[in-house]
C-alpha positions in Angstrom: 0.1 -0.4 -0.2 1.3 3.4 -0.8 2.6 5.7 2.2 -0.2 7.9 4.0 0.1 11.8 2.3 2.6 13.4 4.8 -1.0 15.6 6.7 -2.1 12.4 7.0 0.3 11.0 8.6 0.7 14.0 10.9 -2.6 13.8 12.1 -2.7 10.1 12.8 0.4 11.0 15.1 -1.7 13.4 17.2 -4.5 11.4 17.7 -2.5 8.5 18.5 -1.0 10.5 21.0 -4.4 11.3 22.1 -5.5 8.1 22.2 -2.2 6.6 24.3 -2.3 9.5 26.9 1.0 11.4 25.6 -1.7 14.4 25.0 -4.0 15.0 27.5 -7.6 17.4 27.3 -5.6 21.2 27.9 -2.8 20.4 26.7 -0.9 22.7 23.8 0.5 20.3 21.3 4.0 20.8 19.2 4.3 23.8 17.5 4.0 24.0 13.7 7.4 24.7 13.4 8.3 21.8 15.5 6.7 19.3 13.6 7.3 21.0 10.1 10.8 19.9 11.2 9.6 16.4 13.0 8.3 15.9 9.5 10.4 16.9 7.1 7.3 19.1 5.5 6.5 22.7 5.1 4.1 24.4 7.6 1.4 24.9 5.1 1.2 20.0 5.3 1.3 20.7 8.8 -1.6 23.6 9.3 -3.6 21.3 6.9 -3.2 18.6 9.1 -4.0 20.7 12.3 -6.9 22.6 10.2 -8.6 19.1 9.6 -8.2 18.4 13.6 -9.5 21.5 14.4 -12.9 20.9 12.1 -13.1 17.5 13.8 -13.5 19.4 17.2 -9.7 17.2 18.0 -7.6 20.5 18.4 -8.5 24.2 19.6 -6.3 26.9 18.4 -5.9 30.2 20.5 -3.7 33.5 19.1 -0.5 34.0 20.3 -1.2 31.0 22.6 -0.5 27.7 20.4 -2.5 24.5 19.5 -4.0 23.0 22.1 -6.1 19.0 23.1 -9.9 19.5 23.2 -12.3 17.5 25.7 -13.6 15.1 23.1 -15.3 13.2 25.5 -19.0 12.0 25.0 -21.2 13.8 26.3 -24.7 13.1 26.7 -27.9 15.5 28.8 -28.6 14.3 32.1 -31.9 15.5 32.1 -33.2 13.9 28.6 -33.5 10.0 27.8 -31.3 10.2 24.1 -30.8 6.9 21.7 -27.1 6.7 22.4 -26.6 5.9 18.7 -27.7 9.0 17.5 -25.5 10.8 19.5 -22.6 9.5 18.8 -23.8 9.7 14.9 -24.6 13.5 15.8 -20.6 13.8 16.8 -20.3 12.7 13.2 -18.7 9.9 14.7 -19.2 5.7 14.0 -21.2 4.1 16.6 -21.1 0.3 16.9 -22.3 -2.1 19.6 -21.8 -5.7 21.4 -24.8 -7.7 22.4 -23.4 -9.6 25.3 -26.9 -11.5 27.0 -30.2 -11.3 26.1 -32.1 -13.6 28.3 -35.2 -14.1 29.7 -34.2 -15.1 34.1 -36.2 -14.8 37.1 -35.7 -11.6 39.1 -33.8 -11.7 42.1 -33.7 -9.9 45.4 -31.8 -6.7 43.8 -34.2 -6.8 40.2 -37.2 -7.4 41.7 -36.7 -4.5 44.5 -36.0 -1.8 42.0 -38.5 -3.0 39.1 -41.4 -3.2 42.2 -42.3 -7.2 41.6 -42.4 -10.1 43.6 -39.0 -12.1 43.8 -38.8 -14.7 40.6 -40.6 -12.9 38.3 -39.9 -13.5 34.7 -38.0 -10.3 33.6 -35.8 -9.7 30.3 -32.2 -8.8 31.0 -30.1 -7.5 28.0 -26.5 -6.2 28.9 -24.5 -4.7 25.6 -21.4 -2.5 24.9 -22.1 0.8 23.0 -18.9 2.2 21.1 -18.0 5.1 19.6 -15.4 4.8 17.3 -14.8 1.3 18.0 -14.1 2.8 21.8 -16.4 1.3 24.7 -18.2 4.3 26.3 -20.9 3.0 27.8 -22.1 -0.6 29.3 -25.8 -1.0 29.7 -27.2 -3.3 32.0 -30.7 -3.5 31.8 -33.9 -5.6 33.3 -36.8 -4.9 31.2 -41.1 -6.5 32.6 -41.7 -9.2 31.0 -45.5 -8.4 31.2 -45.0 -4.9 29.5 -42.8 -5.3 26.8 -43.4 -9.3 25.7 -41.6 -9.2 22.1 -38.2 -7.0 23.8 -36.8 -10.7 24.1 -37.0 -11.5 20.4 -35.1 -8.1 19.2 -31.9 -7.4 17.0 -30.0 -4.8 19.3 -27.6 -4.9 16.9 -29.6 -2.7 15.0 -31.9 -1.2 17.4 -30.8 0.0 20.4 -33.0 -0.8 23.7 -33.7 2.7 24.2 -35.1 3.3 20.8 -37.1 0.5 20.8 -38.9 1.0 24.0 -39.3 4.5 23.1 -41.6 3.3 19.9 -43.1 0.9 22.0 -43.6 1.6 25.7 -43.7 5.4 25.7 -41.9 6.7 28.7 -43.8 8.6 31.2 -41.8 9.7 33.7 -38.1 8.6 34.7 -36.0 8.7 37.8 -31.7 9.0 37.6 -29.3 8.5 40.2 -25.4 9.5 39.5 -22.5 7.9 41.0 -19.3 7.7 41.0 -17.6 4.1 41.0 -14.4 1.7 40.3 -15.7 -1.1 37.9 -16.1 -4.1 38.2 -13.6 -7.1 37.4 -16.8 -8.0 34.7 -16.8 -3.9 33.6 -12.8 -3.7 33.3 -13.2 -6.7 30.9 -15.9 -5.6 28.8 -15.4 -1.8 28.8 -11.7 -2.2 28.1 -10.1 -0.3 31.0 -8.1 -0.5 34.0 -9.5 -1.5 37.6 -8.4 1.9 38.6 -10.5 4.2 35.9 -13.2 5.9 37.9 -16.4 5.3 36.1 -19.5 7.5 36.5 -22.4 5.0 36.4 -26.1 6.2 36.1 -28.7 3.9 37.1 -32.4 4.7 35.3 -35.8 3.5 36.2 -38.8 4.3 33.4 -42.5 3.9 33.6 -45.1 4.0 30.8 -48.7 4.6 31.7 -47.8 4.6 35.8 -46.1 1.1 35.1 -42.2 0.3 36.0 -41.2 -0.8 32.6 -37.4 -1.0 32.9 -34.2 -0.3 35.4 -30.8 0.0 33.8 -27.6 0.5 35.2 -25.1 2.8 32.2 -21.4 2.9 33.6 -19.6 5.0 31.4 -15.5 5.3 31.9 -14.6 9.1 33.0 -12.2 9.4 30.9 -14.3 9.4 28.0 -17.4 10.7 28.7 -19.3 13.0 30.7 -22.9 14.6 31.7 -24.1 17.8 31.1 -27.3 19.4 32.9 -28.7 22.4 32.0 -31.8 24.3 34.4 -33.4 27.3 33.6 -33.7 29.7 36.9 -35.8 32.0 35.4 -39.5 31.6 35.8 
């Protein structure tokens, strides 16, 4: 295969540095002059690479100060329930997922308490890893009322997310969010490809449809790849 154009090599150098932690969010990258010397190219070539990364929201330029790494964490509004696949695509990135489990189980004490049902009630259980540009950004561990959403077990969640399916077939009337900072379990480390020292944002979400509890989900996000945002209007 022919080698990449020089400006693409410079882009890859910067992006690899971000992924490997050599360039932290907020840090300054080498100057155009330094990059031009390093890659034996003109500053015009370096400028094209940097301009592309600015347009992709990976870099930001401050006149007189230099070019810096942006905080490119995936972001979701805390007060809304949105389809994660749509969020990723709206950022111009590629969404994919891995369906780990989709099964019918008997509710244990914890699940029964969260679902407001007797222990042993049959519920559907799905575990899905959501990815952005092939990097895991959310582990979704969800229980769904088999009575309220009987066809949940038959869905192909490689083609449609649980959020999208439930929104269409079991419209939400109310929602409860609990947000915590946690360290990942061994299973979460494995599925999210992170270490045990990686702080995570964990959202516990319960949703109701027409007054009936439809779903209980635990959403775990690596803190280095994800953030939640909330805007509140305090004016009457």
